[in-house]
C-alpha positions in Angstrom: 0.5 -0.1 0.0 1.4 3.8 -0.8 1.1 6.0 1.7 -0.9 9.2 0.9 1.0 12.9 1.9 -0.5 15.6 3.8 -3.6 15.8 5.1 -5.6 13.5 2.5 -3.2 10.9 3.7 -3.2 11.3 7.3 -6.8 10.6 6.6 -7.4 8.0 4.6 -5.9 6.3 7.4 -7.3 7.2 10.1 -10.6 6.4 8.1 -9.4 2.3 7.4 -7.9 2.1 11.0 -12.3 2.8 12.2 -13.8 0.0 9.2 -11.3 -2.1 11.2 -12.4 -1.6 15.0 -15.6 -1.3 14.0 -15.4 -5.0 12.2 -12.5 -6.4 14.8 -15.8 -5.3 17.3 -18.2 -6.8 15.0 -16.2 -9.9 14.9 -15.7 -10.2 19.0 -19.8 -9.8 19.0 -20.7 -12.2 17.2 -19.2 -15.8 17.6 -19.1 -17.4 13.7 -19.0 -15.1 10.2 -22.0 -15.8 8.4 -21.9 -18.1 5.3 -25.0 -18.7 2.7 -25.1 -22.8 2.5 -27.3 -24.2 -0.5 -29.7 -27.0 0.5 -31.5 -29.4 -1.6 -35.3 -27.9 -1.1 -34.7 -25.0 -2.6 -33.7 -22.8 -0.2 -30.3 -21.2 1.9 -29.7 -21.8 5.3 -27.8 -19.0 7.5 -25.1 -21.6 8.7 -23.6 -19.7 12.0 -21.1 -22.3 12.0 -22.0 -24.4 14.5 -22.9 -28.1 13.8 -26.6 -28.8 14.3 -28.0 -31.5 12.7 -31.7 -30.5 13.5 -34.5 -29.3 11.7 -34.3 -25.8 10.2 -36.9 -23.4 11.0 -37.7 -21.6 7.4 -38.2 -17.9 8.2 -40.6 -16.4 5.0 -39.4 -12.8 4.6 -41.8 -10.0 4.1 -40.9 -6.3 2.7 -39.5 -5.3 5.4 -36.4 -6.0 7.8 -36.7 -8.7 9.8 -33.9 -10.7 12.2 -32.7 -13.7 11.9 -32.2 -16.0 15.2 -29.4 -18.2 15.0 -30.3 -22.3 13.2 -33.1 -20.1 11.3 -33.5 -21.0 7.1 -34.8 -18.0 4.9 -36.2 -19.3 1.1 -33.3 -18.9 -2.5 -33.4 -15.2 -3.6 -34.1 -14.0 -0.7 -32.1 -10.2 0.5 -29.6 -11.1 3.9 -27.8 -8.5 5.3 -25.4 -7.8 8.7 -26.4 -4.7 10.3 -23.7 -2.9 11.5 -25.3 -0.6 14.6 -26.9 -4.0 16.1 -24.7 -6.7 15.2 -28.2 -8.9 13.4 -28.9 -10.4 10.8 -31.5 -9.1 9.0 -33.5 -10.7 5.9 -36.5 -9.3 3.9 -37.5 -10.1 -0.2 -35.4 -10.2 -3.3 -35.9 -7.4 -5.8 -37.1 -10.0 -7.9 -39.5 -11.2 -5.3 -41.0 -7.6 -4.4 -41.3 -7.6 -7.3 -44.1 -10.5 -8.3 -45.4 -11.5 -4.8 -48.6 -10.7 -4.2 -50.6 -11.2 -1.4 -52.5 -14.3 -2.3 -49.0 -15.7 -2.6 -47.8 -14.7 1.3 -51.3 -16.3 3.0 -50.7 -19.6 0.8 -47.4 -19.3 2.6 -47.3 -18.6 5.8 -49.0 -22.1 6.6 -46.1 -24.7 7.4 -46.3 -28.0 9.3 -43.3 -29.3 11.6 -43.2 -32.5 12.0 -44.9 -33.8 14.5 -48.2 -32.0 12.4 -47.2 -35.0 9.0 -46.4 -37.6 11.0 -50.4 -37.2 12.1 -51.4 -36.4 9.2 -49.7 -39.7 7.7 -50.9 -41.9 10.7 -54.9 -40.6 9.6 -54.3 -41.1 5.8 -53.6 -45.5 7.2 -56.7 -45.0 9.5 -58.8 -43.7 6.7 -57.4 -46.1 3.9 -58.1 -49.0 6.2 -62.2 -50.3 5.2 -62.9 -52.3 8.4 -62.0 -49.1 10.8 -63.8 -46.9 8.5 -66.6 -49.0 8.2 -66.8 -48.9 12.3 -66.3 -44.9 12.5 -69.3 -44.1 10.3 -71.1 -46.8 12.0 -70.5 -45.5 15.3 -72.1 -42.5 14.3 -74.8 -43.2 12.8 -78.0 -45.2 13.0 -79.3 -47.2 9.9 -82.4 -46.8 8.5 -84.2 -49.3 9.7 -83.5 -48.0 13.8 -84.2 -44.6 11.6 -87.9 -46.0 10.6 -88.9 -47.7 13.9 -87.9 -44.7 16.3 -90.6 -42.3 14.2 -92.9 -45.2 13.9 -93.3 -45.0 17.6 -94.3 -41.0 17.9 -96.3 -41.2 15.0 -93.7 -39.1 13.1 -93.8 -41.5 9.7 -93.7 -39.1 6.7 -95.7 -39.5 3.8 -95.7 -38.5 0.6 -98.9 -37.0 -0.8 -99.9 -39.2 -2.7 -100.7 -41.5 0.8 -102.2 -39.0 2.7 -105.1 -38.2 -0.4 -104.9 -41.6 -0.8 -105.5 -42.5 3.1 -108.0 -39.2 3.1 -109.6 -40.7 0.9 -110.2 -44.0 2.1 -111.2 -42.2 5.8 -114.2 -40.1 4.0 -115.7 -42.6 2.2 -115.6 -44.4 5.4 -119.4 -45.1 6.9 -117.5 -44.5 10.2 -116.6 -41.1 9.5 -118.5 -38.3 11.3 -119.9 -35.3 10.0 -116.4 -33.4 12.0 -114.1 -35.3 10.3 -115.6 -34.9 7.2 -114.4 -31.8 7.6 -111.2 -32.1 9.0 -110.6 -33.7 6.0 -112.4 -32.1 3.7 -110.0 -28.7 4.7 -106.5 -31.0 4.5 -108.1 -32.4 0.6 -108.5 -28.3 -0.5 -105.2 -27.5 0.7 -103.1 -30.3 -1.5 -105.4 -29.7 -4.3 -103.9 -26.4 -5.1 -100.5 -28.4 -6.4 -101.5 -29.1 -10.3 -100.3 -32.7 -10.0 -102.4 -32.7 -7.1 -105.9 -32.9 -8.3 -105.0 -34.7 -11.0 -104.3 -37.3 -9.2 -107.4 -36.7 -6.7 -109.5 -37.8 -9.8 -107.5 -40.5 -10.8 -108.1 -41.5 -6.9 -111.9 -41.2 -7.6 -112.2 -38.2 -5.1 -114.4 -36.4 -7.6 -117.4 -38.3 -7.6 -116.8 -38.1 -3.7 -116.5 -33.9 -3.6 -119.3 -34.0 -6.0 -121.0 -36.1 -3.7 -120.7 -33.8 -0.6 -122.1 -31.3 -2.7 -125.9 -33.2 -2.3 -124.9 -33.6 1.5 -127.8 -31.8 3.9 -125.4 -31.3 6.2 -124.9 -26.7 4.4 -121.7 -27.1 6.3 -119.9 -30.2 4.1 -121.0 -28.9 1.2 -120.1 -25.4 1.1 -116.7 -26.9 1.7 -116.7 -29.5 -0.7 -117.6 -26.8 -2.7 -114.1 -25.3 -2.7 -112.0 -28.2 -2.7 -114.1 -28.5 -6.0 -112.8 -25.2 -7.3 -109.3 -25.4 -5.6 -109.3 -28.2 -8.2 -110.9 -27.4 -11.1 -108.7 -23.6 -11.1 -106.3 -23.5 -14.0 -105.9 -26.9 -13.9 -107.8 -27.9 -18.0 -107.0 -31.6 -17.6 -109.4 -31.4 -13.5 -112.2 -29.3 -16.0 -112.4 -32.1 -17.9 -113.2 -34.6 -15.8 -114.8 -32.5 -13.4 -117.4 -32.0 -16.7 -117.6 -35.5 -17.6 -118.4 -37.0 -13.8 -121.3 -34.3 -14.5 -120.0 -31.3 -11.9 -121.8 -28.5 -14.4 -125.3 -29.4 -13.8 -124.1 -30.7 -9.8 -123.4 -26.6 -9.3 -126.5 -25.6 -11.5 -128.8 -26.8 -8.8 -126.7 -26.7 -5.6 -127.0 -22.8 -6.9 -130.4 -22.8 -7.5 -131.8 -25.2 -4.3 -129.2 -23.9 -0.8 -130.9 -21.0 1.4 -127.1 -20.9 2.6 -125.1 -17.5 1.5 -121.8 -19.5 2.3 -122.9 -21.9 -0.1 -123.6 -19.6 -2.8 -120.3 -18.2 -2.6 -118.3 -21.0 -3.0 -120.5 -23.2 -5.1 -120.4 -19.5 -6.8 -116.3 -20.0 -6.2 -116.0 -23.7 -8.0 -118.3 -22.3 -11.0 -116.3 -19.2 -12.2 -113.2 -22.4 -11.5 -115.0 -24.4 -14.3 -115.8 -21.8 -16.8 -113.4 -19.9 -17.3 -110.8 -20.5 -20.7 -113.2 -24.0 -21.1 -116.0 -22.8 -24.2 -117.6 -26.1 -23.9 -118.2 -25.3 -20.2 -119.4 -22.2 -21.1 -121.6 -23.1 -23.7 -123.5 -26.0 -21.9 -124.0 -23.4 -18.8 -125.8 -20.9 -21.0 -127.2 -23.2 -22.8 -128.9 -25.3 -19.5 -130.6 -22.0 -18.3 -127.2 -20.7 -16.5 -128.0 -17.6 -17.0 -131.0 -18.4 -15.6 -130.0 -19.0 -12.3 -127.5 -16.6 -11.8 -130.4 -14.3 -12.9 -133.1 -16.0 -9.5 -129.3 -15.2 -7.7 -128.5 -11.7 -8.4 -132.3 -10.6 -7.8 -132.3 -12.8 -4.4 -128.8 -10.5 -3.1 -129.8 -7.6 -1.1 -126.1 -7.3 0.3 -124.4 -7.4 -3.3 -122.0 -9.5 -1.9 -123.4 -12.0 -5.0 -124.2 -9.2 -7.0 -120.6 -8.3 -7.6 -119.2 -12.2 -7.9 -122.6 -12.7 -10.3 -121.2 -9.8 -12.6 -117.3 -10.6 -12.1 -118.3 -13.7 -13.8 -119.8 -12.4 -16.6 -117.6 -10.2 -17.6 -114.6 -12.1 -17.4 -116.5 -14.8 -19.9 -117.1 -12.2 -22.6 -113.6 -10.3 -22.0 -112.1 -14.7 -22.2 -114.5 -14.2 -25.9 -113.1 -11.3 -27.0 -109.5 -11.8 -26.7 -109.5 -14.8 -27.9 -111.0 -13.4 -31.3 -108.6 -10.9 -31.2 -105.4 -12.8 -31.3 -107.6 -14.6 -34.1 -107.7 -11.8 -36.5 -104.4 -10.9 -35.9 -101.9 -13.6 -35.9 -101.7 -17.6 -37.1 -103.4 -19.8 -35.5 -102.7 -23.4 -35.0 -104.8 -26.0 -35.0 -105.2 -26.0 -31.0 -106.0 -22.3 -31.3 -108.6 -22.7 -34.4 -110.3 -25.1 -32.5 -110.9 -23.0 -29.6 -111.6 -20.6 -31.3 -114.1 -22.5 -33.0 -115.5 -23.5 -29.7 -116.4 -20.1 -28.7 -117.9 -18.7 -31.2 -120.4 -22.1 -30.9 -120.5 -19.6 -27.5 -123.6 -17.2 -27.5 -123.2 -15.5 -24.6 -124.5 -12.0 -25.1 -126.9 -12.7 -27.4 -128.1 -14.5 -24.5 -127.7 -12.1 -22.4 -129.8 -9.3 -23.9 -132.0 -11.9 -24.1 -132.7 -12.9 -20.5 -132.9 -8.8 -19.6 -129.0 -8.5 -18.5 -128.6 -5.2 -20.1 -131.8 -4.0 -17.4 -129.5 -6.1 -14.6 -126.6 -5.1 -14.3 -127.6 -0.8 -13.9 -128.9 -1.0 -10.5 -125.1 -2.3 -9.6 -123.4 1.0 -9.7 -126.0 2.3 -6.8 -124.0 0.6 -4.7 -122.0 2.3 -1.8 -118.4 -0.1 -2.3 -116.7 1.5 -5.1 -116.1 -2.5 -5.8 -118.9 -3.7 -6.8 -118.7 -0.2 -8.7 -116.0 -1.1 -11.0 -117.0 -4.4 -12.1 -120.5 -3.3 -13.0 -118.7 -0.5 -15.1 -116.4 -3.5 -16.8 -119.1 -5.6 -17.5 -121.5 -2.3 -19.0 -118.5 -1.8 -21.3 -118.0 -5.4 -21.7 -122.0 -6.1 -22.9 -122.2 -2.0 -24.4 -122.3 -3.9 -27.8 -125.5 -5.9 -27.9 -127.1 -3.7 -25.2 -126.0 0.2 -25.9 -129.8 1.1 -27.6 -131.0 0.0 -24.1 -128.5 1.5 -22.0 -128.9 4.5 -24.0 -133.1 4.4 -22.9 -132.6 3.9 -19.5 -132.9 7.2 -17.3 -131.7 5.8 -14.1 -128.3 4.6 -15.3 -127.4 8.1 -17.2 -128.3 9.9 -14.0 -126.1 7.4 -12.2 -123.1 7.6 -15.1 -123.7 11.9 -14.3 -123.9 11.9 -9.9 -120.4 9.1 -9.7 -118.6 10.9 -12.6 -119.0 14.0 -10.0 -118.5 12.1 -7.2 -115.1 10.6 -8.6 -113.6 14.3 -9.8 -114.5 15.8 -6.8 -112.9 12.9 -5.5 -109.5 12.2 -7.5 -109.8 16.6 -6.9 -109.6 15.8 -3.2 -106.5 13.7 -3.2 -104.4 15.8 -6.0 -104.9 18.5 -3.6 -103.8 16.2 -0.5 -100.6 15.4 -2.6 -101.8 11.7 -2.2 -102.2 9.0 -4.7 -105.0 8.9 -6.8 -104.7 6.3 -9.6 -107.7 3.6 -8.6 -110.4 6.8 -8.8 -108.8 7.4 -11.7 -108.7 4.8 -13.1 -113.0 4.8 -12.5 -113.8 8.1 -14.2 -111.7 6.9 -16.8 -114.0 4.1 -17.1 -116.9 5.8 -16.6 -115.6 8.4 -19.1 -115.1 5.5 -21.6 -118.5 4.3 -21.0 -120.4 7.9 -21.6 -117.9 8.2 -24.9 -120.1 5.0 -26.0 -123.7 6.3 -24.9 -123.1 9.6 -27.1 -121.5 7.7 -30.3 -119.8 9.9 -32.6 -120.7 13.7 -31.9 -119.6 14.2 -35.6 -120.9 10.8 -38.2 -120.6 13.1 -41.6 -123.6 13.3 -43.6 -125.1 9.8 -44.9 -123.2 8.0 -42.5 -124.2 4.4 -40.5 -122.9 2.4 -37.2 -121.4 -0.7 -38.3 -121.8 -3.5 -35.6 -119.9 -6.2 -35.5 -122.1 -9.6 -34.5 -119.9 -10.4 -31.2 -121.3 -13.9 -32.0 -121.1 -14.1 -36.5 -121.8 -16.9 -38.4 -120.4 -17.0 -41.6 -119.1 -13.9 -42.6 -122.6 -12.3 -40.8 -122.2 -8.4 -39.5 -125.4 -5.6 -37.8 -126.3 -2.9 -39.5 -128.2 -0.1 -37.5 -128.2 3.1 -39.4 -129.5 6.3 -38.2 -133.2 6.8 -37.4 -133.8 9.8 -38.3 -131.5 10.9 -41.3 -133.7 13.9 -42.4 -131.5 16.5 -43.7 -129.8 18.5 -41.0 -131.0 17.1 -37.9 -130.6 17.8 -34.5 -130.8 15.0 -31.4 -131.6 17.5 -27.9 -131.2 15.2 -25.3 -131.9 17.1 -21.5 -130.0 17.1 -18.5 -131.4 14.6 -16.6 -130.6 17.4 -13.3 -131.0 20.7 -15.6 -131.2 22.6 -12.8 -133.1 26.0 -13.8 -133.9 25.9 -17.2 -131.0 24.3 -18.4 -130.5 22.0 -21.8 -127.6 19.8 -23.1 -127.8 19.8 -27.3 -126.0 17.1 -28.6 -126.0 17.7 -32.8 -126.7 14.1 -34.4 -125.7 15.4 -37.7 -126.9 12.4 -41.0 
């Protein structure tokens, strides 16, 4: 080494001496030098000079420096340094590891197994591979199926399928030893089950439909009511059961019950069953009309003073009319498959609206508008609009109907305005007002028909291409129709031009 002269040389010598002293101090603290040794497991072991053949503890480095103890190993590629201030060895992730090391990898590599844990896992694996021991272990934890059945039988907890339950209930219902109270309980359980389509069809295949119809002929009004309820639930949206019911004479049985039963509860449930039978079933609707079903409903309508049965009857008629109108409209709009063509043919054979006109329903339905219930009024307005194609002339000559519409319109206008002022929803009363205005529009007809026009109205039940043509009854030159306001007040009149 060549010594430098002057101050520069003295400084260099001093610095070298300081470094040598620090190194000696560190060597005195550390018993041995730090050596990195590669092992077969892909890890670097830190050899502190002691020959320890025991298991090395692997330290998983992080982004931060952490101290190493004697006998600890670090993964290959880790960054190891000697802290000159503390004299301890420290480790952290290497540069490449820091670049690609993710949180997921760190979490996966945190778990390590000690030799004892590995020995226990191998022992458990050998036990699982032993088939005899495994079966004995499972058998000791669980009971077999026969024991479970025996215990459930002792506690009356046997599990039955719906089929088994219905079979048992029908056997009890058909038994002569069953009391009236027991029959009522059985029918209530059946009503719950037949809401499912498959269960209702199973009821028919078991012969339960005949038992239910027999209950409608019982002298006990309670059995009649519950039997009708079961029948209506089974018929709801179930075409297969509807067909079986008609084949077993359900239509005539229901008509007889409606005509003869004096109990209001029975009539309500029988009406429910009748509506379920006729819904979307034109064959049954045609036989209902031909067997005097409308006359039976008319008797119910006249005898009902509270309006409950009236509302149900009118709703059923409205549904039947709407079905036919929608089916015919769909037939005109698109291409029909054979099933739709057969449906159109059957609906064309149902002369419902003509029968309504003949039986006086055009005068009967408007009386429901006098009810104080909004729901009854709504059902009446819907039915009146549906029957308008055949009842329009009778509507126009019905002063009571015209007066009721004017009164209801003012009433619902006030309700709508009141709810608007309060910031509340007006959808229901607005819909009621729209129904009233739509019916009044139908009654007024075309306000400006032009010279020599005629109103052409399609027959609701057309045969082969027939139409009904209604000419203006007074087509003279420039005539006017004067219609008196039903409540004119002091000398006022409403004048509506009807040009021919």
